[in-house]
C-alpha positions as CSV (number, residue, x, y, z in Angstrom):
1,M,33.2,0.3,19.6
2,H,33.5,-3.6,19.4
3,G,35.7,-5.8,16.9
4,Y,32.5,-7.7,15.4
5,S,30.5,-4.4,14.6
6,A,31.6,-3.9,10.9
7,T,30.6,-8.2,10.7
8,K,27.6,-7.6,13.3
9,D,24.8,-8.5,10.4
10,D,26.8,-11.6,9.3
11,Y,27.2,-13.1,13.1
12,A,23.4,-12.2,13.5
13,K,22.7,-13.8,10.7
14,R,24.6,-17.1,11.5
15,L,22.9,-16.8,14.8
16,R,19.5,-16.9,13.9
17,R,20.3,-19.9,11.5
18,I,21.7,-21.7,14.7
19,E,18.6,-20.5,16.7
20,G,16.5,-22.1,13.9
21,Q,18.3,-25.7,13.7
22,V,17.9,-25.8,17.6
23,R,14.2,-25.0,17.4
24,G,14.0,-28.1,13.7
25,I,16.4,-30.4,16.9
26,A,13.1,-29.6,19.5
27,R,10.8,-30.8,16.9
28,M,12.9,-34.1,15.8
29,V,12.3,-34.7,19.7
30,D,8.4,-34.3,19.9
31,E,8.2,-36.2,16.6
32,D,10.3,-39.1,18.2
33,V,13.2,-38.9,15.7
34,Y,15.9,-41.7,15.3
35,C,18.4,-40.5,18.2
36,I,21.0,-40.4,15.9
37,D,19.7,-38.8,13.8
38,I,19.2,-36.4,16.7
39,L,22.6,-36.3,17.6
40,T,24.0,-35.1,14.4
41,Q,22.2,-32.4,13.7
42,I,23.1,-31.7,17.7
43,T,26.5,-32.2,16.4
44,A,26.3,-29.3,13.6
45,A,24.9,-27.3,15.7
46,T,27.4,-27.1,18.4
47,K,30.1,-26.8,15.5
48,A,28.1,-23.5,14.2
49,L,28.2,-21.8,17.5
50,Q,31.7,-22.8,17.8
51,A,32.7,-21.6,14.5
52,V,30.9,-18.4,15.9
53,A,32.9,-18.3,18.6
54,L,36.3,-18.5,16.8
55,G,35.0,-16.2,15.0
56,L,34.4,-13.7,18.1
57,V,37.8,-14.1,19.4
58,E,40.1,-14.1,16.1
59,D,37.9,-10.0,16.3
60,H,38.2,-9.3,20.0
61,M,42.1,-10.5,19.2
62,G,42.7,-8.0,16.3
63,H,40.5,-5.3,17.5
64,C,40.2,-4.9,21.3
65,V,43.3,-6.4,22.3
66,L,45.5,-4.9,19.3
67,A,43.7,-1.5,20.8
68,A,44.7,-2.0,24.3
69,A,48.4,-3.1,23.8
70,A,49.1,0.2,22.0
71,S,47.3,2.2,24.4
72,S,49.2,0.5,27.1
73,E,51.3,-2.7,28.2
74,E,49.3,-2.7,31.0
75,E,46.4,-2.6,29.4
76,G,47.4,-4.6,26.4
77,R,48.7,-7.3,29.1
78,A,44.8,-7.0,30.9
79,K,43.3,-7.7,27.7
80,V,45.4,-10.3,26.5
81,A,44.9,-12.2,29.9
82,E,41.0,-11.7,29.1
83,A,41.1,-13.4,25.9
84,S,43.2,-16.3,27.7
85,A,40.3,-17.0,30.1
86,A,37.9,-16.5,27.4
87,I,39.1,-19.1,25.0
88,A,40.0,-21.5,28.0
89,R,36.7,-21.6,28.6
90,L,35.6,-22.4,25.0
91,V,38.3,-25.3,25.0
92,R,36.9,-26.6,28.2
93,S,33.0,-26.5,27.0
């Protein structure tokens, strides 16, 4: 079981909402909407994706990393390293 399993439906709803935002942005481009208005919507979609990512990181730390650390120090360290790499990728994006 993954750390987000308990809130999987919430994540799915949020991602469908973001998907709708992205489709709306594509429509805006097709309709030649003012650039700044499109950029505003892209910013909103990006922030929404970042919020999902942060929630998943929190769930991962609270479930997967804790479970690995309880299992053994080696597994705990491996999960912390994995989480750190994922966070670094998020920060760079």
